[in-house]
C-alpha positions in Angstrom: -61.2 67.3 -45.6 -59.9 63.6 -44.8 -59.9 61.8 -41.7 -56.2 62.1 -41.4 -56.3 65.9 -41.7 -59.2 66.0 -39.0 -57.0 64.4 -36.4 -54.0 66.8 -37.0 -50.3 66.4 -36.4 -50.3 66.4 -32.5 -53.4 64.1 -32.4 -51.5 61.5 -34.5 -48.3 61.8 -32.3 -50.6 61.0 -29.3 -51.6 57.8 -31.1 -48.0 56.4 -30.6 -48.1 53.3 -28.6 -45.4 52.1 -26.2 -43.5 50.3 -28.8 -43.5 53.2 -31.0 -42.0 55.3 -28.3 -39.4 52.6 -27.7 -38.7 52.6 -31.5 -38.2 56.4 -31.5 -35.7 56.1 -28.4 -33.8 53.2 -30.1 -33.3 55.6 -33.3 -32.4 58.5 -31.2 -29.7 56.6 -29.2 -28.3 54.7 -32.0 -28.2 57.8 -34.3 -26.3 59.8 -31.3 -23.6 57.1 -31.2 -23.2 56.9 -34.9 -23.0 60.5 -35.5 -20.5 60.9 -32.8 -18.1 58.6 -34.2 -19.1 59.1 -37.8 -18.1 62.9 -37.9 -14.5 61.8 -37.1 -13.9 58.3 -38.2 -12.7 59.1 -41.7 -10.2 61.6 -40.2 -9.2 58.9 -37.7 -8.4 56.5 -40.5 -6.3 59.0 -42.3 -4.7 60.0 -39.0 -3.7 56.5 -38.6 -1.9 56.3 -41.9 -4.6 54.8 -44.3 -5.0 56.3 -47.9 -8.2 57.4 -49.3 -8.5 54.7 -51.9 -8.3 52.0 -48.9 -11.0 54.0 -47.2 -13.2 53.5 -50.2 -12.7 49.9 -50.2 -13.2 49.7 -46.5 -16.4 51.5 -46.6 -17.6 49.6 -49.5 -17.1 46.2 -47.8 -20.0 46.6 -45.5 -22.4 47.6 -48.2 -21.4 44.7 -50.3 -21.8 42.4 -47.3 -25.2 43.8 -46.8 -26.0 43.6 -50.6 -24.9 40.0 -50.6 -27.2 38.8 -47.8 -30.3 41.4 -47.9 -32.6 39.2 -49.9 -31.9 35.9 -47.8 -32.3 38.0 -44.8 -35.5 39.2 -45.9 -36.7 35.7 -46.7 -35.5 34.4 -43.4 -37.0 37.6 -41.4 -40.5 37.1 -43.0 -40.5 33.6 -41.3 -39.1 34.5 -37.8 -40.0 37.1 -35.1 -38.6 40.4 -36.3 -38.2 41.9 -33.0 -35.9 38.8 -32.0 -33.9 39.2 -35.2 -33.2 43.1 -34.5 -32.0 42.4 -30.9 -29.6 39.6 -32.2 -28.4 41.8 -35.0 -27.8 44.9 -32.9 -25.7 42.9 -30.5 -23.5 41.8 -33.5 -23.3 45.4 -34.7 -22.1 46.5 -31.5 -19.3 43.9 -31.5 -18.1 44.6 -35.1 -18.0 48.4 -34.4 -16.3 47.8 -31.2 -13.6 45.8 -33.1 -12.8 48.4 -35.7 -12.6 51.1 -32.9 -10.1 48.9 -31.2 -7.8 47.5 -34.0 -5.7 49.1 -36.9 -4.8 45.8 -38.8 -6.4 46.2 -42.4 -7.5 42.5 -42.4 -9.3 42.8 -39.1 -10.7 46.2 -40.1 -12.3 44.8 -43.3 -13.5 41.6 -41.2 -15.4 44.0 -38.8 -16.8 45.9 -41.9 -18.1 42.5 -43.2 -19.5 41.5 -40.0 -21.2 45.0 -39.6 -22.8 44.6 -43.2 -24.1 41.1 -42.4 -25.8 42.3 -39.3 -27.1 45.6 -40.8 -28.6 43.7 -43.5 -30.9 41.9 -41.0 -31.7 45.0 -38.9 -32.6 46.8 -42.3 -35.0 44.2 -43.5 -36.9 44.0 -39.9 -37.2 47.3 -38.6 -39.7 49.0 -41.1 -42.0 45.9 -41.3 -41.9 45.5 -37.6 -43.0 48.9 -36.9 -45.4 49.0 -39.7 -47.0 46.0 -38.1 -47.2 47.9 -34.7 -48.9 51.0 -36.2 -51.9 52.0 -38.1 -52.4 54.0 -41.5 -53.6 56.9 -39.3 -50.2 57.7 -37.6 -47.6 55.6 -39.7 -46.4 58.3 -41.8 -46.2 60.5 -38.7 -44.4 57.9 -36.7 -41.6 57.5 -39.4 -41.2 61.2 -39.9 -41.2 62.1 -36.1 -39.1 59.3 -35.3 -36.7 60.6 -38.1 -36.7 64.1 -36.9 -36.0 63.0 -33.1 -33.1 60.8 -34.6 -31.7 63.8 -36.6 -31.7 65.8 -33.3 -29.8 63.1 -31.7 -27.4 63.3 -34.7 -26.9 67.0 -34.1 -25.9 66.4 -30.7 -23.6 63.5 -31.5 -21.9 65.4 -34.5 -21.3 68.5 -32.3 -19.7 66.4 -29.4 -17.8 64.2 -31.6 -16.3 67.0 -33.4 -15.4 68.9 -29.9 -14.3 66.1 -27.9 -11.0 65.2 -29.6 -9.7 68.7 -28.9 -11.0 68.7 -25.4 -9.4 65.5 -24.6 -6.1 66.7 -26.0 -6.4 69.6 -23.7 -6.5 67.3 -20.8 -3.1 66.4 -19.6 -2.1 62.9 -20.0 -5.5 61.8 -21.6 -4.8 62.2 -25.3 -1.2 63.1 -26.2 -1.8 63.0 -29.9 -4.6 63.7 -32.3 -4.9 60.1 -33.1 -5.6 58.8 -29.6 -8.0 61.8 -29.2 -9.9 60.4 -32.0 -9.6 56.9 -31.0 -10.9 57.7 -27.4 -13.9 59.8 -28.6 -14.7 56.6 -30.8 -14.6 54.4 -27.7 -16.9 56.9 -25.7 -19.5 56.6 -28.7 -20.0 52.9 -27.8 -21.8 53.9 -24.6 -25.0 55.1 -26.2 -24.7 52.1 -29.0 -25.0 49.7 -25.9 -27.9 51.5 -24.6 -29.8 51.4 -28.0 -29.4 47.5 -28.1 -31.0 47.4 -24.5 -34.1 49.5 -25.5 -35.0 46.7 -28.1 -35.4 44.0 -25.0 -38.7 45.3 -23.7 -40.5 45.8 -27.0 -43.4 43.6 -28.0 -42.2 40.1 -29.5 -44.1 39.8 -32.8 -45.3 36.6 -34.3 -43.7 35.4 -37.5 -45.7 36.4 -40.7 -48.0 33.8 -42.3 -45.3 32.4 -44.4 -44.0 28.8 -44.7 -41.0 27.9 -43.2 -39.2 26.6 -46.4 -37.6 29.3 -48.5 -39.1 30.5 -51.6 -40.7 33.6 -53.0 -44.3 32.4 -53.4 -45.5 34.7 -50.7 -44.4 37.7 -52.9 -47.7 39.4 -54.3 -46.3 42.8 -55.6 -43.2 41.9 -57.5 -43.5 45.0 -60.0 -44.1 47.2 -57.3 -41.1 46.0 -55.4 -38.8 46.1 -58.6 -39.9 49.7 -59.5 -39.2 51.0 -55.9 -35.9 49.2 -55.7 -34.8 50.6 -59.1 -35.5 54.2 -57.9 -33.5 53.7 -54.7 -30.7 52.0 -56.4 -30.0 55.1 -58.7 -30.1 57.4 -55.5 -27.7 55.0 -53.7 -25.1 54.9 -56.4 -25.0 58.9 -56.1 -25.1 58.7 -52.4 -22.2 56.3 -52.1 -20.0 58.5 -54.1 -20.3 61.6 -52.0 -22.1 61.3 -48.7 -19.6 59.3 -46.7 -16.8 61.7 -47.7 -18.3 64.9 -46.7 -16.1 65.3 -43.7 -13.0 64.9 -45.9 -14.6 67.4 -48.3 -14.8 70.1 -45.8 -11.3 69.1 -44.5 -10.0 69.8 -47.8 -11.5 73.4 -47.4 -9.2 73.6 -44.1 -11.9 72.9 -41.8 -10.9 71.0 -38.3 -12.9 68.4 -36.8 -14.7 70.8 -34.4 -15.8 73.1 -37.2 -16.7 70.0 -39.2 -18.9 68.6 -36.3 -20.7 72.0 -36.1 -21.3 72.1 -39.8 -22.8 68.6 -39.5 -24.8 69.7 -36.6 -26.2 72.7 -38.3 -27.3 70.5 -41.3 -29.0 67.9 -39.1 -30.9 70.7 -37.1 -32.4 71.8 -40.3 -32.8 68.5 -41.7 -34.8 67.6 -38.6 -37.2 70.4 -39.0 -37.7 69.1 -42.4 -38.5 65.6 -41.3 -41.2 66.9 -38.8 -42.7 69.1 -41.7 -42.8 66.3 -44.3 -45.7 64.2 -43.0 -47.9 67.6 -42.9 -46.8 68.3 -46.2 -47.7 64.7 -47.5 -51.2 65.2 -45.9 -51.8 68.2 -48.3 -50.2 67.3 -51.5 -49.7 63.4 -51.2 -46.8 61.2 -50.6 -45.5 61.0 -54.2 -45.5 64.8 -55.0 -43.8 65.3 -51.6 -40.8 63.1 -52.4 -40.6 64.4 -56.0 -40.7 68.1 -55.1 -38.3 68.1 -52.2 -35.8 65.6 -54.2 -36.0 67.8 -57.3 -35.3 71.0 -55.4 -32.3 69.5 -53.9 -30.2 69.2 -57.2 -29.4 72.9 -57.9 -27.7 72.8 -54.5 -25.8 69.7 -55.4 -24.7 71.7 -58.4 -23.8 74.7 -56.2 -21.3 72.2 -54.3 -19.5 71.7 -57.4 -19.4 75.2 -58.5 -18.9 76.9 -55.1 -15.8 79.1 -54.8 -16.2 79.6 -50.9 -16.4 77.6 -47.9 -19.4 79.3 -46.5 -21.4 78.9 -49.9 -20.3 75.3 -49.9 -21.7 74.7 -46.3 -25.0 76.5 -47.3 -25.3 74.3 -50.3 -24.5 71.2 -48.2 -27.2 71.7 -45.7 -29.8 72.8 -48.4 -28.9 69.8 -50.6 -29.1 67.4 -47.6 -32.2 68.7 -46.2 -34.3 68.6 -49.4 -33.0 65.3 -50.5 -33.6 63.4 -47.3 -36.7 65.2 -45.5 -39.2 63.0 -47.4 -37.2 59.6 -46.8 -39.6 58.5 -44.2 -42.8 59.4 -46.4 -41.3 57.3 -49.4 -40.6 54.4 -46.9 -44.2 54.7 -45.7 -45.5 54.7 -49.3 -43.4 51.6 -49.9 -44.4 49.5 -46.7 -48.4 50.3 -47.4 -48.1 49.1 -50.9 -47.0 45.6 -49.7 -48.6 42.8 -47.6 -47.4 42.0 -44.3 -46.0 38.6 -45.4 -43.7 40.1 -48.1 -42.4 43.3 -46.3 -39.1 42.0 -45.2 -38.2 40.2 -48.4 -39.1 43.3 -50.2 -36.7 45.3 -47.9 -34.1 42.7 -48.8 -34.5 43.2 -52.4 -34.2 47.1 -52.2 -31.3 46.8 -49.8 -29.4 44.5 -52.0 -29.6 47.0 -55.0 -29.0 50.1 -52.8 -26.0 48.7 -50.7 -24.3 47.1 -53.6 -24.4 50.4 -55.7 -23.4 52.4 -52.6 -20.4 50.2 -52.1 -19.4 50.7 -55.7 -19.9 54.4 -55.3 -17.9 54.4 -52.0 -14.9 53.0 -54.2 -15.3 55.5 -56.9 -15.6 58.4 -54.5 -12.4 57.1 -52.9 -10.6 57.1 -56.4 -11.9 60.8 -56.9 -10.5 61.9 -53.7 -7.0 59.7 -54.0 -6.7 61.7 -57.4 -7.3 65.1 -55.6 -10.7 65.6 -57.1 -13.1 67.0 -54.5 -15.5 68.8 -56.5 -16.1 66.8 -59.6 -18.2 63.9 -58.0 -21.0 66.4 -57.2 -21.5 67.2 -61.0 -21.8 63.3 -61.6 -24.2 62.7 -58.9 -26.4 65.6 -59.9 -27.2 63.6 -63.0 -28.0 60.4 -61.2 -30.4 62.4 -58.9 -32.3 63.9 -61.8 -32.8 60.4 -63.3 -34.0 59.1 -59.8 -36.5 61.9 -59.5 -38.0 61.2 -63.1 -38.2 57.5 -62.3 -39.8 58.1 -59.1 -42.6 60.2 -60.5 -43.1 58.0 -63.6 -43.4 54.9 -61.5 -45.6 56.0 -58.7 -47.6 59.0 -59.8 -50.9 56.6 -60.0 -49.9 54.2 -57.3 -50.6 56.3 -54.2 -54.3 56.6 -54.9 -54.5 52.9 -55.5 -52.7 52.0 -52.2 -55.3 54.4 -50.2 -58.2 52.7 -51.9 -57.2 49.2 -50.9 -56.4 50.3 -47.4 -59.9 51.8 -47.0 -61.4 48.8 -48.2 -59.5 46.7 -45.8 -60.6 48.9 -42.8 -64.3 48.7 -44.1 -64.1 44.8 -44.2 -62.6 44.8 -40.8 -65.2 46.8 -39.2 -68.0 44.8 -41.1 -66.4 41.6 -39.6 -66.2 43.0 -36.2 -69.7 44.2 -36.3 -71.0 41.0 -37.5 -69.1 39.1 -34.6 -70.8 41.5 -32.1 -74.2 40.4 -33.3 -73.6 36.7 -33.4 
């Protein structure tokens, strides 16, 4: 039995420090806000008169913006305080989202998405390296998994509330005379928890910049092959996700579901997925991180095919929940494996490389998904995405089946050396 297994799940959760708890609170409040708005935002845009193909372009802009600056953001972040970068970027994100909830001019909407994409790039490349540096190998996988599980419970609450509020506001005399205004005012309310999430970052520990020279360059990258392999698998998954994930509310609307029912479906999905996120770290302890990722993602593919085939709404909902849970539950485990395979100095740059590929193909996928919907093809995308996910699972297993043991061995050597140095200094 390993040391990690001896500590146990609850014991590892108790190892979370103050910064880890604030990280969990940040993720939860932000997830609540995003889900509250996300469950109705596409419906809001359609109600405002925009077509599905414009919606695809609109959604793609943020992803292209993120992809365009991710590597530069990573290089910059590896040389600065990651906490400060997170704080500034979340403020910019709040402004961008507020703008797109307040205007309907196409140019301003596209500008807000570009701004959101730029700021999201810096948040993306900073968070995981920052939190990795504030945790230890003993509890790290559980921190990412537990945080993701709590955030998903927040998404559950946000999805249900976001789906329910428009109809409640319309029932209140004089508050929302039309469905458009009910959607818009619900979006405005979702800004409150988003503001709170930004404030949570303020008391977190300010980290020191990694030991990288101030001048830009990639000389500090020590694990380029590892980064490229991981980025390749994430890029394949990202293409598939871009085609379908952002359009699930329109998919269920096509079945005749209103925003309340869609919110309930999203909420039920998140409830099951959160259970998966809590269980994934324990699964990784017993069979390993790579096997956990491969098995859960492979099992999701038959349910993706079921979404294409399903003749009934209820069966489509079941397939949606099963696919989403199995495909995403091991995400924090995969991220932990990636962070542990890198040096502290290269983590943000590595996240930038991964984010560039992932966000670019998600943008392409969003446009493709918009074309499918504009053509009235609501089921066909799921057949295409199934093939992409099969490829991603095969790639992940082939690339990383031998990497995990190597990473753990190196980590144990580092711990042993640190203990020996500490013991020597005590003797001196």
